[in-house]
N, CA, C and O atoms as CSV, one atom per row, in Angstrom:
chain,resi,resn,atom,element,x,y,z
A,1,UNK,N,N,14.445,-62.759,20.115
A,1,UNK,CA,C,14.616,-61.368,20.457
A,1,UNK,C,C,14.773,-60.512,19.211
A,1,UNK,O,O,14.299,-59.376,19.183
A,2,UNK,N,N,15.417,-61.026,18.200
A,2,UNK,CA,C,15.618,-60.256,16.981
A,2,UNK,C,C,14.287,-60.014,16.273
A,2,UNK,O,O,14.085,-58.959,15.672
A,3,UNK,N,N,13.381,-60.987,16.341
A,3,UNK,CA,C,12.088,-60.830,15.680
A,3,UNK,C,C,11.291,-59.715,16.352
A,3,UNK,O,O,10.621,-58.938,15.671
A,4,UNK,N,N,11.355,-59.628,17.686
A,4,UNK,CA,C,10.650,-58.566,18.403
A,4,UNK,C,C,11.225,-57.192,18.051
A,4,UNK,O,O,10.482,-56.217,17.932
A,5,UNK,N,N,12.548,-57.117,17.885
A,5,UNK,CA,C,13.182,-55.849,17.522
A,5,UNK,C,C,12.740,-55.408,16.138
A,5,UNK,O,O,12.480,-54.227,15.908
A,6,UNK,N,N,12.655,-56.358,15.220
A,6,UNK,CA,C,12.211,-56.025,13.865
A,6,UNK,C,C,10.751,-55.573,13.866
A,6,UNK,O,O,10.390,-54.619,13.177
A,7,UNK,N,N,9.930,-56.253,14.629
A,7,UNK,CA,C,8.510,-55.884,14.717
A,7,UNK,C,C,8.372,-54.490,15.306
A,7,UNK,O,O,7.588,-53.676,14.816
A,8,UNK,N,N,9.135,-54.216,16.358
A,8,UNK,CA,C,9.099,-52.907,16.999
A,8,UNK,C,C,9.582,-51.830,16.030
A,8,UNK,O,O,8.994,-50.750,15.969
A,9,UNK,N,N,10.629,-52.104,15.285
A,9,UNK,CA,C,11.150,-51.167,14.303
A,9,UNK,C,C,10.130,-50.926,13.192
A,9,UNK,O,O,9.959,-49.794,12.739
A,10,UNK,N,N,9.457,-51.983,12.753
A,10,UNK,CA,C,8.456,-51.863,11.698
A,10,UNK,C,C,7.274,-50.995,12.143
A,10,UNK,O,O,6.627,-50.359,11.311
A,11,UNK,N,N,6.995,-50.966,13.428
A,11,UNK,CA,C,5.896,-50.138,13.953
A,11,UNK,C,C,6.368,-48.711,14.231
A,11,UNK,O,O,5.668,-47.751,13.910
A,12,UNK,N,N,7.554,-48.573,14.827
A,12,UNK,CA,C,8.026,-47.254,15.243
A,12,UNK,C,C,8.549,-46.393,14.095
A,12,UNK,O,O,8.437,-45.169,14.156
A,13,UNK,N,N,9.107,-46.989,13.067
A,13,UNK,CA,C,9.663,-46.215,11.952
A,13,UNK,C,C,8.581,-45.379,11.255
A,13,UNK,O,O,8.774,-44.173,11.095
A,14,UNK,N,N,7.461,-45.963,10.838
A,14,UNK,CA,C,6.421,-45.131,10.207
A,14,UNK,C,C,5.825,-44.104,11.185
A,14,UNK,O,O,5.477,-42.991,10.791
A,15,UNK,N,N,5.716,-44.486,12.441
A,15,UNK,CA,C,5.194,-43.564,13.445
A,15,UNK,C,C,6.134,-42.372,13.614
A,15,UNK,O,O,5.685,-41.229,13.688
A,16,UNK,N,N,7.429,-42.640,13.674
A,16,UNK,CA,C,8.418,-41.564,13.793
A,16,UNK,C,C,8.415,-40.664,12.570
A,16,UNK,O,O,8.537,-39.446,12.694
A,17,UNK,N,N,8.277,-41.250,11.396
A,17,UNK,CA,C,8.213,-40.473,10.158
A,17,UNK,C,C,6.967,-39.586,10.150
A,17,UNK,O,O,7.035,-38.421,9.757
A,18,UNK,N,N,5.848,-40.128,10.576
A,18,UNK,CA,C,4.601,-39.359,10.636
A,18,UNK,C,C,4.704,-38.192,11.609
A,18,UNK,O,O,4.259,-37.085,11.303
A,19,UNK,N,N,5.285,-38.434,12.771
A,19,UNK,CA,C,5.458,-37.372,13.760
A,19,UNK,C,C,6.401,-36.303,13.224
A,19,UNK,O,O,6.153,-35.110,13.399
A,20,UNK,N,N,7.478,-36.723,12.574
A,20,UNK,CA,C,8.426,-35.762,11.996
A,20,UNK,C,C,7.754,-34.893,10.940
A,20,UNK,O,O,7.953,-33.678,10.919
A,21,UNK,N,N,6.970,-35.498,10.072
A,21,UNK,CA,C,6.278,-34.737,9.040
A,21,UNK,C,C,5.271,-33.769,9.655
A,21,UNK,O,O,5.130,-32.640,9.183
A,22,UNK,N,N,4.581,-34.194,10.690
A,22,UNK,CA,C,3.622,-33.318,11.365
A,22,UNK,C,C,4.334,-32.125,12.000
A,22,UNK,O,O,3.819,-31.008,11.954
A,23,UNK,N,N,5.490,-32.339,12.582
A,23,UNK,CA,C,6.248,-31.244,13.199
A,23,UNK,C,C,6.757,-30.260,12.146
A,23,UNK,O,O,6.737,-29.050,12.372
A,24,UNK,N,N,7.209,-30.764,11.005
A,24,UNK,CA,C,7.662,-29.882,9.926
A,24,UNK,C,C,6.487,-29.052,9.409
A,24,UNK,O,O,6.635,-27.850,9.189
A,25,UNK,N,N,5.338,-29.668,9.216
A,25,UNK,CA,C,4.150,-28.942,8.771
A,25,UNK,C,C,3.748,-27.890,9.791
A,25,UNK,O,O,3.439,-26.759,9.417
A,26,UNK,N,N,3.746,-28.236,11.061
A,26,UNK,CA,C,3.367,-27.303,12.119
A,26,UNK,C,C,4.339,-26.132,12.194
A,26,UNK,O,O,3.913,-24.986,12.339
A,27,UNK,N,N,5.618,-26.399,12.099
A,27,UNK,CA,C,6.613,-25.323,12.130
A,27,UNK,C,C,6.433,-24.396,10.934
A,27,UNK,O,O,6.530,-23.176,11.074
A,28,UNK,N,N,6.172,-24.963,9.763
A,28,UNK,CA,C,5.936,-24.163,8.565
A,28,UNK,C,C,4.669,-23.334,8.713
A,28,UNK,O,O,4.653,-22.161,8.339
A,29,UNK,N,N,3.621,-23.918,9.248
A,29,UNK,CA,C,2.345,-23.223,9.437
A,29,UNK,C,C,2.482,-22.090,10.448
A,29,UNK,O,O,1.926,-21.011,10.244
A,30,UNK,N,N,3.206,-22.318,11.523
A,30,UNK,CA,C,3.335,-21.306,12.570
A,30,UNK,C,C,4.206,-20.135,12.145
A,30,UNK,O,O,4.053,-19.041,12.688
A,31,UNK,N,N,5.113,-20.324,11.196
A,31,UNK,CA,C,5.933,-19.202,10.744
A,31,UNK,C,C,5.189,-18.357,9.721
A,31,UNK,O,O,5.665,-17.286,9.344
A,32,UNK,N,N,4.047,-18.815,9.274
A,32,UNK,CA,C,3.234,-18.042,8.342
A,32,UNK,C,C,2.306,-17.163,9.162
A,32,UNK,O,O,2.568,-16.899,10.335
A,33,UNK,N,N,1.221,-16.709,8.546
A,33,UNK,CA,C,0.255,-15.855,9.237
A,33,UNK,C,C,0.877,-14.515,9.606
A,33,UNK,O,O,0.755,-14.050,10.739
A,34,UNK,N,N,1.539,-13.908,8.646
A,34,UNK,CA,C,2.141,-12.600,8.844
A,34,UNK,C,C,1.764,-11.735,7.643
A,34,UNK,O,O,1.786,-12.190,6.499
A,35,UNK,N,N,1.418,-10.485,7.927
A,35,UNK,CA,C,1.118,-9.533,6.860
A,35,UNK,C,C,1.971,-8.293,7.064
A,35,UNK,O,O,1.896,-7.637,8.103
A,36,UNK,N,N,2.779,-7.979,6.068
A,36,UNK,CA,C,3.567,-6.747,6.070
A,36,UNK,C,C,2.937,-5.845,5.015
A,36,UNK,O,O,2.899,-6.181,3.831
A,37,UNK,N,N,2.445,-4.694,5.466
A,37,UNK,CA,C,1.692,-3.802,4.593
A,37,UNK,C,C,2.434,-2.474,4.440
A,37,UNK,O,O,2.790,-1.838,5.432
A,38,UNK,N,N,2.663,-2.065,3.204
A,38,UNK,CA,C,3.230,-0.754,2.915
A,38,UNK,C,C,2.097,0.149,2.454
A,38,UNK,O,O,1.402,-0.158,1.486
A,39,UNK,N,N,1.916,1.259,3.149
A,39,UNK,CA,C,0.892,2.241,2.793
A,39,UNK,C,C,1.608,3.406,2.121
A,39,UNK,O,O,2.448,4.063,2.736
A,40,UNK,N,N,1.278,3.657,0.877
A,40,UNK,CA,C,1.928,4.729,0.105
A,40,UNK,C,C,0.897,5.805,-0.207
A,40,UNK,O,O,-0.165,5.526,-0.763
A,41,UNK,N,N,1.229,7.040,0.161
A,41,UNK,CA,C,0.331,8.170,-0.057
A,41,UNK,C,C,0.659,8.837,-1.390
A,41,UNK,O,O,1.681,9.511,-1.519
A,42,UNK,N,N,-0.209,8.647,-2.376
A,42,UNK,CA,C,-0.070,9.268,-3.698
A,42,UNK,C,C,-1.289,10.137,-3.991
A,42,UNK,O,O,-1.679,10.305,-5.146
A,43,UNK,N,N,-1.888,10.689,-2.932
A,43,UNK,CA,C,-3.139,11.433,-3.062
A,43,UNK,C,C,-2.956,12.893,-3.445
A,43,UNK,O,O,-3.891,13.525,-3.935
A,44,UNK,N,N,-1.765,13.435,-3.229
A,44,UNK,CA,C,-1.556,14.858,-3.432
A,44,UNK,C,C,-1.787,15.658,-2.159
A,44,UNK,O,O,-1.627,16.878,-2.156
A,45,UNK,N,N,-2.160,14.988,-1.084
A,45,UNK,CA,C,-2.440,15.626,0.206
A,45,UNK,C,C,-1.670,14.905,1.309
A,45,UNK,O,O,-1.409,13.707,1.204
A,46,UNK,N,N,-1.309,15.625,2.357
A,46,UNK,CA,C,-0.610,15.022,3.495
A,46,UNK,C,C,-1.602,14.377,4.450
A,46,UNK,O,O,-2.603,14.986,4.828
A,47,UNK,N,N,-1.316,13.148,4.835
A,47,UNK,CA,C,-2.081,12.470,5.888
A,47,UNK,C,C,-1.464,12.878,7.231
A,47,UNK,O,O,-0.257,12.734,7.424
A,48,UNK,N,N,-2.276,13.380,8.150
A,48,UNK,CA,C,-1.766,13.725,9.485
A,48,UNK,C,C,-1.960,12.569,10.453
A,48,UNK,O,O,-1.361,12.551,11.528
A,49,UNK,N,N,-2.773,11.628,10.089
A,49,UNK,CA,C,-2.988,10.430,10.898
A,49,UNK,C,C,-3.546,9.323,10.037
A,49,UNK,O,O,-4.334,9.583,9.128
A,50,UNK,N,N,-3.153,8.092,10.304
A,50,UNK,CA,C,-3.683,6.958,9.555
A,50,UNK,C,C,-3.617,5.709,10.426
A,50,UNK,O,O,-2.708,5.532,11.236
A,51,UNK,N,N,-4.613,4.852,10.229
A,51,UNK,CA,C,-4.722,3.616,10.989
A,51,UNK,C,C,-5.078,2.484,10.028
A,51,UNK,O,O,-5.798,2.680,9.048
A,52,UNK,N,N,-4.561,1.309,10.330
A,52,UNK,CA,C,-4.878,0.122,9.542
A,52,UNK,C,C,-5.300,-0.970,10.508
A,52,UNK,O,O,-4.687,-1.171,11.557
A,53,UNK,N,N,-6.349,-1.663,10.136
A,53,UNK,CA,C,-6.896,-2.721,10.981
A,53,UNK,C,C,-7.162,-3.942,10.109
A,53,UNK,O,O,-7.497,-3.820,8.930
A,54,UNK,N,N,-7.009,-5.115,10.706
A,54,UNK,CA,C,-7.463,-6.357,10.084
A,54,UNK,C,C,-8.780,-6.699,10.761
A,54,UNK,O,O,-8.860,-6.726,11.989
A,55,UNK,N,N,-9.806,-6.959,9.972
A,55,UNK,CA,C,-11.156,-7.095,10.522
A,55,UNK,C,C,-11.304,-8.220,11.544
A,55,UNK,O,O,-12.245,-8.189,12.337
A,56,UNK,N,N,-10.421,-9.199,11.556
A,56,UNK,CA,C,-10.532,-10.288,12.528
A,56,UNK,C,C,-9.842,-9.949,13.853
A,56,UNK,O,O,-9.879,-10.746,14.790
A,57,UNK,N,N,-9.216,-8.774,13.935
A,57,UNK,CA,C,-8.535,-8.365,15.163
A,57,UNK,C,C,-9.242,-7.159,15.767
A,57,UNK,O,O,-9.748,-6.306,15.038
A,58,UNK,N,N,-9.281,-7.082,17.090
A,58,UNK,CA,C,-10.006,-5.983,17.732
A,58,UNK,C,C,-9.287,-4.640,17.669
A,58,UNK,O,O,-9.939,-3.597,17.722
A,59,UNK,N,N,-7.966,-4.639,17.559
A,59,UNK,CA,C,-7.210,-3.393,17.609
A,59,UNK,C,C,-6.673,-3.016,16.243
A,59,UNK,O,O,-6.320,-3.866,15.426
A,60,UNK,N,N,-6.623,-1.692,16.022
A,60,UNK,CA,C,-5.997,-1.177,14.823
A,60,UNK,C,C,-4.559,-0.782,15.147
A,60,UNK,O,O,-4.189,-0.602,16.308
A,61,UNK,N,N,-3.770,-0.654,14.100
A,61,UNK,CA,C,-2.393,-0.201,14.282
A,61,UNK,C,C,-2.232,1.169,13.661
A,61,UNK,O,O,-2.745,1.440,12.576
A,62,UNK,N,N,-1.518,2.022,14.356
A,62,UNK,CA,C,-1.251,3.366,13.866
A,62,UNK,C,C,-0.165,3.321,12.794
A,62,UNK,O,O,0.906,2.751,13.000
A,63,UNK,N,N,-0.456,3.925,11.661
A,63,UNK,CA,C,0.563,4.112,10.632
A,63,UNK,C,C,1.109,5.528,10.738
A,63,UNK,O,O,2.175,5.832,10.203
A,64,UNK,N,N,0.373,6.393,11.430
A,64,UNK,CA,C,0.839,7.745,11.702
A,64,UNK,C,C,0.722,8.688,10.521
A,64,UNK,O,O,-0.094,8.490,9.621
A,65,UNK,N,N,1.559,9.718,10.543
A,65,UNK,CA,C,1.567,10.731,9.500
A,65,UNK,C,C,2.285,10.181,8.266
A,65,UNK,O,O,3.375,9.616,8.362
A,66,UNK,N,N,1.657,10.358,7.123
A,66,UNK,CA,C,2.272,9.950,5.857
A,66,UNK,C,C,2.122,11.113,4.887
A,66,UNK,O,O,1.032,11.359,4.371
A,67,UNK,N,N,3.186,11.808,4.646
A,67,UNK,CA,C,3.140,12.940,3.721
A,67,UNK,C,C,2.970,12.448,2.295
A,67,UNK,O,O,3.258,11.293,1.983
A,68,UNK,N,N,2.500,13.338,1.438
A,68,UNK,CA,C,2.315,12.987,0.033
A,68,UNK,C,C,3.650,12.512,-0.551
A,68,UNK,O,O,4.670,13.186,-0.407
A,69,UNK,N,N,3.636,11.368,-1.199
A,69,UNK,CA,C,4.841,10.793,-1.790
A,69,UNK,C,C,5.614,9.884,-0.854
A,69,UNK,O,O,6.539,9.199,-1.292
A,70,UNK,N,N,5.259,9.860,0.424
A,70,UNK,CA,C,5.936,9.000,1.404
A,70,UNK,C,C,5.132,7.733,1.657
A,70,UNK,O,O,4.018,7.571,1.159
A,71,UNK,N,N,5.724,6.840,2.443
A,71,UNK,CA,C,5.039,5.592,2.789
A,71,UNK,C,C,5.330,5.219,4.234
A,71,UNK,O,O,6.241,5.756,4.863
A,72,UNK,N,N,4.535,4.289,4.743
A,72,UNK,CA,C,4.711,3.754,6.096
A,72,UNK,C,C,4.455,2.252,6.033
A,72,UNK,O,O,3.715,1.775,5.173
A,73,UNK,N,N,5.074,1.511,6.954
A,73,UNK,CA,C,4.875,0.055,7.015
A,73,UNK,C,C,4.184,-0.324,8.311
A,73,UNK,O,O,4.437,0.253,9.369
A,74,UNK,N,N,3.305,-1.308,8.200
A,74,UNK,CA,C,2.581,-1.860,9.339
A,74,UNK,C,C,2.676,-3.375,9.220
A,74,UNK,O,O,2.612,-3.921,8.119
A,75,UNK,N,N,2.829,-4.056,10.363
A,75,UNK,CA,C,2.930,-5.516,10.343
A,75,UNK,C,C,1.897,-6.120,11.283
A,75,UNK,O,O,1.682,-5.632,12.392
A,76,UNK,N,N,1.265,-7.187,10.822
A,76,UNK,CA,C,0.293,-7.936,11.616
A,76,UNK,C,C,0.744,-9.391,11.686
A,76,UNK,O,O,1.361,-9.907,10.754
A,77,UNK,N,N,0.431,-10.037,12.791
A,77,UNK,CA,C,0.708,-11.471,12.940
A,77,UNK,C,C,-0.502,-12.156,13.559
A,77,UNK,O,O,-1.286,-11.539,14.280
A,78,UNK,N,N,-0.632,-13.410,13.270
A,78,UNK,CA,C,-1.668,-14.266,13.849
A,78,UNK,C,C,-3.063,-13.680,13.685
A,78,UNK,O,O,-3.620,-13.088,14.609
A,79,UNK,N,N,-3.610,-13.858,12.497
A,79,UNK,CA,C,-4.940,-13.358,12.187
A,79,UNK,C,C,-5.757,-14.475,11.564
A,79,UNK,O,O,-5.206,-15.463,11.079
A,80,UNK,N,N,-7.051,-14.316,11.580
A,80,UNK,CA,C,-7.943,-15.257,10.925
A,80,UNK,C,C,-8.331,-14.727,9.553
A,80,UNK,O,O,-7.761,-13.741,9.086
A,81,UNK,N,N,-9.282,-15.363,8.914
A,81,UNK,CA,C,-9.765,-14.885,7.621
A,81,UNK,C,C,-10.349,-13.496,7.818
A,81,UNK,O,O,-11.191,-13.293,8.692
A,82,UNK,N,N,-9.907,-12.537,7.009
A,82,UNK,CA,C,-10.291,-11.147,7.237
A,82,UNK,C,C,-9.986,-10.288,6.027
A,82,UNK,O,O,-9.578,-10.788,4.979
A,83,UNK,N,N,-10.189,-8.981,6.185
A,83,UNK,CA,C,-9.813,-7.988,5.181
A,83,UNK,C,C,-9.226,-6.773,5.899
A,83,UNK,O,O,-9.336,-6.644,7.118
A,84,UNK,N,N,-8.600,-5.886,5.121
A,84,UNK,CA,C,-8.015,-4.671,5.689
A,84,UNK,C,C,-9.067,-3.573,5.783
A,84,UNK,O,O,-9.974,-3.494,4.954
A,85,UNK,N,N,-8.934,-2.724,6.807
A,85,UNK,CA,C,-9.760,-1.524,6.949
A,85,UNK,C,C,-8.815,-0.360,7.209
A,85,UNK,O,O,-8.135,-0.320,8.234
A,86,UNK,N,N,-8.776,0.595,6.271
A,86,UNK,CA,C,-7.883,1.743,6.370
A,86,UNK,C,C,-8.688,2.988,6.708
A,86,UNK,O,O,-9.766,3.210,6.156
A,87,UNK,N,N,-8.155,3.805,7.625
A,87,UNK,CA,C,-8.750,5.079,7.994
A,87,UNK,C,C,-7.661,6.133,7.950
A,87,UNK,O,O,-6.557,5.909,8.447
A,88,UNK,N,N,-7.963,7.287,7.356
A,88,UNK,CA,C,-6.965,8.353,7.268
A,88,UNK,C,C,-7.576,9.719,7.499
A,88,UNK,O,O,-8.725,9.973,7.138
A,89,UNK,N,N,-6.784,10.600,8.111
A,89,UNK,CA,C,-7.176,11.982,8.343
A,89,UNK,C,C,-6.158,12.870,7.633
A,89,UNK,O,O,-4.951,12.705,7.809
A,90,UNK,N,N,-6.653,13.810,6.832
A,90,UNK,CA,C,-5.787,14.668,6.034
A,90,UNK,C,C,-5.624,16.044,6.673
A,90,UNK,O,O,-6.461,16.489,7.459
A,91,UNK,N,N,-4.536,16.697,6.320
A,91,UNK,CA,C,-4.210,18.012,6.877
A,91,UNK,C,C,-5.318,19.032,6.612
A,91,UNK,O,O,-5.558,19.909,7.442
A,92,UNK,N,N,-5.996,18.926,5.463
A,92,UNK,CA,C,-7.036,19.899,5.130
A,92,UNK,C,C,-8.376,19.609,5.815
A,92,UNK,O,O,-9.369,20.282,5.537
A,93,UNK,N,N,-8.412,18.619,6.700
A,93,UNK,CA,C,-9.632,18.308,7.450
A,93,UNK,C,C,-10.441,17.162,6.881
A,93,UNK,O,O,-11.350,16.669,7.549
A,94,UNK,N,N,-10.147,16.730,5.693
A,94,UNK,CA,C,-10.885,15.602,5.117
A,94,UNK,C,C,-10.473,14.303,5.794
A,94,UNK,O,O,-9.382,14.183,6.351
A,95,UNK,N,N,-11.363,13.355,5.729
A,95,UNK,CA,C,-11.086,12.026,6.270
A,95,UNK,C,C,-11.544,10.984,5.250
A,95,UNK,O,O,-12.388,11.260,4.398
A,96,UNK,N,N,-10.983,9.806,5.352
A,96,UNK,CA,C,-11.387,8.716,4.464
A,96,UNK,C,C,-11.400,7.398,5.215
A,96,UNK,O,O,-10.707,7.225,6.218
A,97,UNK,N,N,-12.187,6.493,4.718
A,97,UNK,CA,C,-12.249,5.127,5.235
A,97,UNK,C,C,-12.475,4.230,4.024
A,97,UNK,O,O,-13.349,4.487,3.196
A,98,UNK,N,N,-11.674,3.176,3.936
A,98,UNK,CA,C,-11.814,2.253,2.810
A,98,UNK,C,C,-11.389,0.869,3.279
A,98,UNK,O,O,-10.645,0.741,4.252
A,99,UNK,N,N,-11.852,-0.154,2.600
A,99,UNK,CA,C,-11.479,-1.520,2.970
A,99,UNK,C,C,-11.266,-2.336,1.704
A,99,UNK,O,O,-11.766,-2.000,0.631
A,100,UNK,N,N,-10.512,-3.413,1.858
A,100,UNK,CA,C,-10.249,-4.280,0.715
A,100,UNK,C,C,-9.228,-5.337,1.064
A,100,UNK,O,O,-8.792,-5.456,2.209
A,101,UNK,N,N,-8.859,-6.092,0.067
A,101,UNK,CA,C,-7.925,-7.184,0.276
A,101,UNK,C,C,-8.609,-8.344,0.970
A,101,UNK,O,O,-9.731,-8.211,1.458
A,102,UNK,N,N,-7.935,-9.475,1.015
A,102,UNK,CA,C,-8.463,-10.644,1.709
A,102,UNK,C,C,-7.302,-11.413,2.298
A,102,UNK,O,O,-6.327,-11.713,1.609
A,103,UNK,N,N,-7.410,-11.729,3.574
A,103,UNK,CA,C,-6.372,-12.469,4.286
A,103,UNK,C,C,-6.928,-13.816,4.718
A,103,UNK,O,O,-8.074,-13.915,5.156
A,104,UNK,N,N,-6.115,-14.840,4.592
A,104,UNK,CA,C,-6.500,-16.184,4.996
A,104,UNK,C,C,-5.512,-16.694,6.032
A,104,UNK,O,O,-4.301,-16.558,5.863
A,105,UNK,N,N,-6.023,-17.272,7.086
A,105,UNK,CA,C,-5.179,-17.854,8.120
A,105,UNK,C,C,-4.274,-18.917,7.510
A,105,UNK,O,O,-4.726,-19.735,6.710
A,106,UNK,N,N,-3.003,-18.907,7.885
A,106,UNK,CA,C,-2.056,-19.892,7.377
A,106,UNK,C,C,-1.241,-19.390,6.202
A,106,UNK,O,O,-0.386,-20.117,5.697
A,107,UNK,N,N,-1.481,-18.165,5.753
A,107,UNK,CA,C,-0.717,-17.586,4.650
A,107,UNK,C,C,-0.016,-16.327,5.131
A,107,UNK,O,O,-0.416,-15.724,6.127
A,108,UNK,N,N,1.014,-15.941,4.429
A,108,UNK,CA,C,1.710,-14.692,4.719
A,108,UNK,C,C,1.563,-13.771,3.523
A,108,UNK,O,O,1.446,-14.218,2.382
A,109,UNK,N,N,1.572,-12.475,3.806
A,109,UNK,CA,C,1.295,-11.480,2.774
A,109,UNK,C,C,2.320,-10.357,2.827
A,109,UNK,O,O,2.836,-10.015,3.891
A,110,UNK,N,N,2.599,-9.799,1.672
A,110,UNK,CA,C,3.397,-8.586,1.546
A,110,UNK,C,C,2.580,-7.683,0.626
A,110,UNK,O,O,2.682,-7.760,-0.598
A,111,UNK,N,N,1.770,-6.829,1.243
A,111,UNK,CA,C,0.766,-6.075,0.511
A,111,UNK,C,C,1.092,-4.591,0.436
A,111,UNK,O,O,1.877,-4.067,1.226
A,112,UNK,N,N,0.472,-3.930,-0.528
A,112,UNK,CA,C,0.603,-2.488,-0.711
A,112,UNK,C,C,-0.781,-1.866,-0.722
A,112,UNK,O,O,-1.724,-2.405,-1.302
A,113,UNK,N,N,-0.880,-0.724,-0.071
A,113,UNK,CA,C,-2.097,0.074,-0.144
A,113,UNK,C,C,-1.685,1.433,-0.685
A,113,UNK,O,O,-0.847,2.119,-0.100
A,114,UNK,N,N,-2.277,1.812,-1.803
A,114,UNK,CA,C,-1.998,3.101,-2.425
A,114,UNK,C,C,-3.161,4.045,-2.134
A,114,UNK,O,O,-4.306,3.750,-2.477
A,115,UNK,N,N,-2.868,5.172,-1.506
A,115,UNK,CA,C,-3.881,6.182,-1.233
A,115,UNK,C,C,-3.845,7.166,-2.397
A,115,UNK,O,O,-2.820,7.796,-2.658
A,116,UNK,N,N,-4.971,7.293,-3.094
A,116,UNK,CA,C,-5.026,8.123,-4.291
A,116,UNK,C,C,-6.265,8.994,-4.295
A,116,UNK,O,O,-7.251,8.725,-3.607
A,117,UNK,N,N,-6.182,10.036,-5.086
A,117,UNK,CA,C,-7.324,10.912,-5.310
A,117,UNK,C,C,-7.909,10.539,-6.669
A,117,UNK,O,O,-7.196,10.508,-7.672
A,118,UNK,N,N,-9.210,10.257,-6.696
A,118,UNK,CA,C,-9.860,9.862,-7.938
A,118,UNK,C,C,-11.230,10.538,-8.016
A,118,UNK,O,O,-12.078,10.324,-7.150
A,119,UNK,N,N,-11.442,11.336,-9.031
A,119,UNK,CA,C,-12.726,12.030,-9.238
A,119,UNK,C,C,-13.177,12.783,-7.984
A,119,UNK,O,O,-14.327,12.659,-7.561
A,120,UNK,N,N,-12.290,13.543,-7.407
A,120,UNK,CA,C,-12.568,14.338,-6.204
A,120,UNK,C,C,-12.841,13.491,-4.963
A,120,UNK,O,O,-13.338,14.012,-3.964
A,121,UNK,N,N,-12.526,12.201,-5.007
A,121,UNK,CA,C,-12.661,11.326,-3.845
A,121,UNK,C,C,-11.295,10.739,-3.507
A,121,UNK,O,O,-10.421,10.627,-4.367
A,122,UNK,N,N,-11.132,10.375,-2.270
A,122,UNK,CA,C,-9.900,9.714,-1.833
A,122,UNK,C,C,-10.187,8.230,-1.694
A,122,UNK,O,O,-11.156,7.842,-1.042
A,123,UNK,N,N,-9.357,7.399,-2.299
A,123,UNK,CA,C,-9.566,5.954,-2.283
A,123,UNK,C,C,-8.279,5.229,-1.912
A,123,UNK,O,O,-7.179,5.751,-2.092
A,124,UNK,N,N,-8.439,4.032,-1.396
A,124,UNK,CA,C,-7.311,3.151,-1.099
A,124,UNK,C,C,-7.368,1.983,-2.081
A,124,UNK,O,O,-8.377,1.283,-2.167
A,125,UNK,N,N,-6.282,1.780,-2.815
A,125,UNK,CA,C,-6.183,0.644,-3.734
A,125,UNK,C,C,-5.341,-0.437,-3.059
A,125,UNK,O,O,-4.217,-0.173,-2.632
A,126,UNK,N,N,-5.874,-1.634,-2.964
A,126,UNK,CA,C,-5.210,-2.730,-2.267
A,126,UNK,C,C,-4.591,-3.675,-3.292
A,126,UNK,O,O,-5.278,-4.192,-4.173
A,127,UNK,N,N,-3.280,-3.891,-3.164
A,127,UNK,CA,C,-2.560,-4.812,-4.054
A,127,UNK,C,C,-1.875,-5.846,-3.188
A,127,UNK,O,O,-1.120,-5.511,-2.275
A,128,UNK,N,N,-2.148,-7.111,-3.482
A,128,UNK,CA,C,-1.680,-8.182,-2.602
A,128,UNK,C,C,-0.720,-9.146,-3.281
A,128,UNK,O,O,-0.813,-9.428,-4.475
A,129,UNK,N,N,0.212,-9.640,-2.461
A,129,UNK,CA,C,1.107,-10.719,-2.849
A,129,UNK,C,C,1.046,-11.746,-1.721
A,129,UNK,O,O,1.319,-11.416,-0.567
A,130,UNK,N,N,0.692,-12.981,-2.044
A,130,UNK,CA,C,0.543,-14.036,-1.047
A,130,UNK,C,C,1.762,-14.937,-1.077
A,130,UNK,O,O,2.211,-15.354,-2.145
A,131,UNK,N,N,2.304,-15.239,0.112
A,131,UNK,CA,C,3.391,-16.210,0.252
A,131,UNK,C,C,2.839,-17.384,1.023
A,131,UNK,O,O,2.678,-17.296,2.240
A,132,UNK,N,N,2.545,-18.482,0.349
A,132,UNK,CA,C,1.978,-19.645,1.059
A,132,UNK,C,C,3.040,-20.566,1.538
A,132,UNK,O,O,2.739,-21.589,2.152
């Protein structure tokens, strides 16, 4: 009987360790896939409306009004490989659309988008920090 117990232990111990490691990996993977984006308006103009979308998701999120010098935060969860798409409407009637950055499934991000005026154009600069 003792030999059978040892044989069973020799089989179940590595199996239990493998299952435990798989669960730890899965828990770590599932807590990732989050993007927290700060949109900062440094354009010199007030945004009366703004939206941010991740290209792998069908819906955009409203960032709303962002006055010059202010910022807004938007959070996304559970996305695939994609990039950001920013759209903004300004008080003076101008509008802008810009895209950038790169998101990978299984990673988390804390990103910044700076809205700036450059050579009479409005641009979004994407700065990323990845937390794997």
